[in-house]
C-alpha positions in Angstrom: 193.4 -139.1 10.7 194.5 -142.1 12.7 196.4 -143.8 9.9 200.1 -143.8 10.6 202.5 -142.6 7.9 206.1 -143.3 7.3 208.7 -140.5 7.5 209.2 -138.8 4.1 211.5 -135.9 3.2 210.3 -132.4 2.7 208.6 -131.6 -0.6 210.7 -128.4 -0.7 213.9 -130.4 -1.2 213.1 -134.0 -2.3 210.8 -136.2 -4.3 207.2 -135.3 -4.9 205.1 -138.2 -6.0 202.5 -137.7 -8.7 199.2 -136.7 -7.2 197.4 -137.8 -10.3 198.3 -141.4 -11.2 201.4 -140.9 -13.4 204.4 -143.1 -12.9 206.6 -140.7 -14.8 206.4 -138.1 -12.1 209.8 -137.9 -10.3 211.5 -135.5 -8.0 210.0 -132.0 -7.6 212.9 -129.7 -6.7 216.5 -130.4 -5.9 218.4 -129.9 -2.6 220.0 -126.6 -2.1 218.7 -123.8 -4.3 215.2 -124.3 -5.6 215.8 -126.0 -8.9 212.9 -127.8 -10.6 213.8 -131.4 -11.5 213.5 -132.1 -15.3 211.3 -135.1 -14.8 208.8 -133.2 -12.6 208.9 -130.3 -15.0 207.9 -132.6 -17.9 205.0 -134.1 -15.8 203.7 -130.7 -14.7 204.0 -129.4 -18.3 201.8 -132.3 -19.5 199.2 -131.5 -16.9 199.2 -127.8 -17.8 199.1 -128.5 -21.5 196.1 -130.7 -21.0 194.3 -127.8 -19.4 195.4 -125.4 -22.1 192.1 -126.0 -23.9 189.2 -124.0 -22.6 186.7 -126.8 -23.4 188.6 -129.2 -21.2 188.6 -126.7 -18.4 184.9 -126.2 -18.8 184.4 -130.0 -18.9 186.5 -130.6 -15.8 184.6 -127.8 -14.0 181.2 -129.2 -14.9 182.1 -132.6 -13.6 183.7 -131.4 -10.4 180.8 -129.2 -9.5 178.1 -131.7 -10.4 176.0 -132.6 -7.3 176.9 -136.3 -7.7 180.5 -135.7 -8.7 180.0 -137.5 -12.0 178.3 -137.0 -15.3 177.6 -139.0 -18.4 179.5 -138.0 -21.6 176.1 -137.2 -23.3 175.1 -134.9 -20.5 178.4 -133.2 -20.6 178.0 -132.6 -24.3 174.6 -131.1 -23.8 175.7 -128.9 -20.9 178.7 -127.5 -22.8 176.8 -127.2 -26.1 179.3 -129.4 -28.0 178.9 -132.7 -29.9 179.2 -136.0 -28.1 182.2 -137.0 -30.2 184.0 -133.7 -29.2 183.1 -134.3 -25.5 184.4 -137.9 -25.8 187.7 -136.6 -27.3 188.3 -134.1 -24.5 187.4 -136.7 -21.8 190.0 -139.0 -23.2 192.6 -136.3 -23.0 191.7 -135.6 -19.4 191.7 -139.3 -18.5 195.2 -139.8 -20.1 196.8 -137.7 -17.4 194.5 -138.9 -14.6 192.4 -135.8 -14.1 189.2 -137.9 -14.6 188.1 -141.5 -14.5 185.7 -143.0 -17.1 183.5 -145.9 -16.1 181.1 -147.9 -18.3 177.6 -148.0 -16.8 175.3 -149.9 -19.2 175.8 -148.2 -22.6 176.9 -144.9 -21.1 180.3 -143.6 -20.2 180.3 -141.9 -16.9 183.0 -139.4 -16.1 184.2 -138.6 -12.5 187.0 -136.4 -11.2 190.0 -138.0 -9.7 190.0 -136.4 -6.2 193.8 -136.7 -5.9 194.2 -134.2 -8.7 192.4 -131.6 -6.5 195.6 -131.7 -4.4 198.2 -132.5 -7.1 197.4 -129.7 -9.5 197.6 -126.9 -6.9 200.8 -128.5 -5.5 202.4 -128.5 -9.0 201.6 -124.8 -9.3 203.0 -124.1 -5.9 206.3 -125.8 -6.9 206.6 -124.1 -10.2 205.8 -120.6 -8.8 208.1 -121.2 -5.8 205.5 -120.5 -3.2 206.4 -123.6 -1.2 209.5 -121.8 0.0 207.4 -119.4 2.0 204.7 -121.4 3.7 202.4 -119.4 6.0 203.0 -119.6 9.7 199.4 -120.3 10.8 195.8 -119.6 9.9 194.6 -115.9 9.8 191.1 -114.4 10.3 190.3 -116.4 13.4 186.8 -116.2 14.7 186.4 -113.8 17.6 183.9 -116.0 19.4 186.0 -119.1 19.5 188.5 -119.7 22.3 191.0 -122.6 22.7 192.4 -124.1 25.8 194.3 -127.2 26.9 192.2 -130.4 26.9 191.5 -132.0 30.3 190.4 -135.5 31.1 186.9 -134.0 31.8 186.7 -133.2 28.1 187.3 -136.7 26.9 183.7 -137.7 26.7 182.7 -134.8 24.4 186.0 -135.2 22.5 185.1 -138.8 21.8 181.6 -137.8 20.6 183.1 -135.4 18.1 185.5 -138.0 16.9 182.6 -140.4 16.4 181.0 -137.8 14.2 184.2 -137.7 12.1 184.3 -141.5 11.9 180.7 -141.5 10.6 181.7 -139.3 7.6 184.0 -142.0 6.2 186.2 -139.2 4.9 188.1 -138.3 8.1 189.9 -141.5 9.3 190.4 -145.2 8.7 189.0 -145.9 12.1 185.6 -147.5 12.1 185.1 -147.8 15.9 185.4 -145.1 18.5 188.2 -145.8 21.0 187.5 -145.4 24.7 188.4 -142.1 26.3 191.4 -143.6 28.0 192.7 -145.1 24.7 192.3 -141.8 23.0 194.2 -139.9 25.7 197.0 -142.5 25.7 197.7 -141.8 22.0 198.6 -138.1 22.5 201.7 -136.2 23.6 201.3 -134.5 26.9 200.9 -130.8 26.5 199.8 -131.1 22.9 196.1 -131.6 23.1 193.6 -128.7 22.8 189.9 -128.0 22.6 187.9 -125.2 21.0 184.9 -123.6 22.7 182.1 -121.4 21.4 179.5 -120.2 23.8 181.0 -122.3 26.6 180.6 -125.6 24.7 183.4 -127.7 23.4 183.0 -127.7 19.6 186.3 -129.2 18.4 189.7 -130.6 19.3 193.2 -131.2 18.1 195.9 -133.4 19.4 199.4 -134.6 18.5 200.6 -138.2 18.6 204.3 -139.3 18.5 205.3 -141.0 15.3 208.1 -143.1 16.9 209.6 -143.9 20.3 213.1 -143.3 18.9 214.9 -140.2 20.3 215.7 -138.8 16.9 212.1 -138.5 16.1 211.2 -136.8 19.5 210.2 -133.6 17.7 208.0 -135.2 15.1 204.3 -135.6 15.7 201.2 -136.7 13.8 198.3 -134.4 14.2 194.5 -134.8 14.2 191.8 -132.1 14.2 188.1 -132.7 14.4 185.2 -130.2 14.5 181.6 -131.1 15.5 179.3 -131.4 12.6 177.2 -128.3 13.4 180.2 -126.0 13.6 182.1 -127.1 10.5 183.0 -124.3 8.2 182.6 -121.6 10.9 186.3 -121.1 11.7 186.6 -123.5 14.5 189.2 -125.5 12.6 191.3 -122.4 12.0 191.3 -121.6 15.7 192.4 -125.1 16.5 195.2 -125.2 13.9 196.5 -121.8 15.0 196.7 -123.2 18.6 198.2 -126.5 17.4 201.0 -125.1 15.3 202.0 -122.2 17.5 202.2 -124.4 20.6 204.1 -127.0 18.6 206.6 -124.4 17.5 207.4 -123.3 21.1 206.9 -126.8 22.6 209.9 -128.6 21.0 208.2 -130.1 17.9 210.1 -129.4 14.7 207.9 -131.4 12.3 204.1 -132.0 12.2 202.6 -134.4 9.7 199.1 -135.6 8.9 197.3 -137.8 6.4 194.0 -136.6 4.8 191.7 -138.3 2.4 191.9 -136.4 -0.9 188.1 -136.1 -0.9 188.3 -134.0 2.2 189.3 -130.8 0.3 188.4 -128.5 3.2 190.8 -130.2 5.5 193.6 -130.0 3.0 193.0 -126.3 2.5 192.9 -125.7 6.3 196.2 -127.5 6.7 197.8 -125.5 3.9 196.7 -122.3 5.7 198.7 -123.5 8.7 201.9 -124.0 6.8 201.5 -127.7 5.9 202.8 -128.7 2.5 201.7 -131.6 0.4 204.4 -134.2 0.1 202.6 -136.9 -1.8 199.4 -138.7 -2.5 199.8 -142.3 -1.2 197.8 -144.5 -3.5 195.7 -147.3 -2.1 197.4 -147.0 1.2 194.7 -148.7 3.2 191.1 -150.1 3.1 188.1 -148.5 4.6 184.9 -150.6 4.6 186.6 -153.0 2.1 187.5 -150.2 -0.4 191.0 -149.1 -1.1 191.6 -145.4 -0.3 194.3 -142.9 -1.1 195.6 -140.4 1.4 197.4 -137.0 1.0 200.5 -136.8 3.1 201.1 -133.3 4.4 204.0 -131.9 6.5 204.8 -128.7 8.4 208.3 -127.8 9.4 209.1 -125.3 12.1 210.5 -122.1 10.5 213.9 -122.3 12.1 214.3 -126.0 11.1 213.4 -125.6 7.4 215.6 -127.5 5.0 218.7 -125.5 4.1 219.0 -123.7 7.4 222.2 -124.3 9.4 
């Protein structure tokens, strides 16, 4: 994404904001040994307790897998085989912790999933189970028919076209207009821009931009990755992320960060596979087409520079 983010500390040692809208959510784990903060533990316990009822789990699944991403309470009741009053009760419980939103449309109550929770809940489980302490190095199961190489100026035209496809989705970036090839190239760090090829054609790209001109942030970069529409879901993103993070590790970058719209679940999962960790969901951080949007802030630390290392 092109939206710039401020520097935040690692989720493994400092505060983790609530991914579901809950002002009570405080620090995740303390510095030093992994000790779960009491405030975060209470918040996570509330989330888990809310989902301790099988009907609520079924209800949340029904809404999240609906083709439209939303369902009327009456339709939920019919689908689950429960009374409308029972459905309304469980919807209220889910709404109290921010898992769902309820909007009045005429005489009907329409339930939709809060997309931020698609990130927040797995992150809470990662914190509780300690898996954030052992983030993966980079994506596995790379496609054999995709190769990656350094981006050249001759690639900028197709790179720009692929970026335009991402802009058109309205779930990839806050940008609404495609920059010129020269403006694109000027944003990126030399030696940290790559393209993926399949069958001799460029099908995706990734690049790293500096987050600051200050020397102390020389090893911190903000990353972007885009795959052409016809190749999404075919492993091109994995190949690009593998090249991105392995080259960053040997190229002097100790921290990579990116911002992803919470609706873009596949991108979040892809970044997690490359060792990125969720730091926070930044609520209403910017407007796109006049609508306030949240972003998920993710960060990847080079292994030898993980917090706690000397």
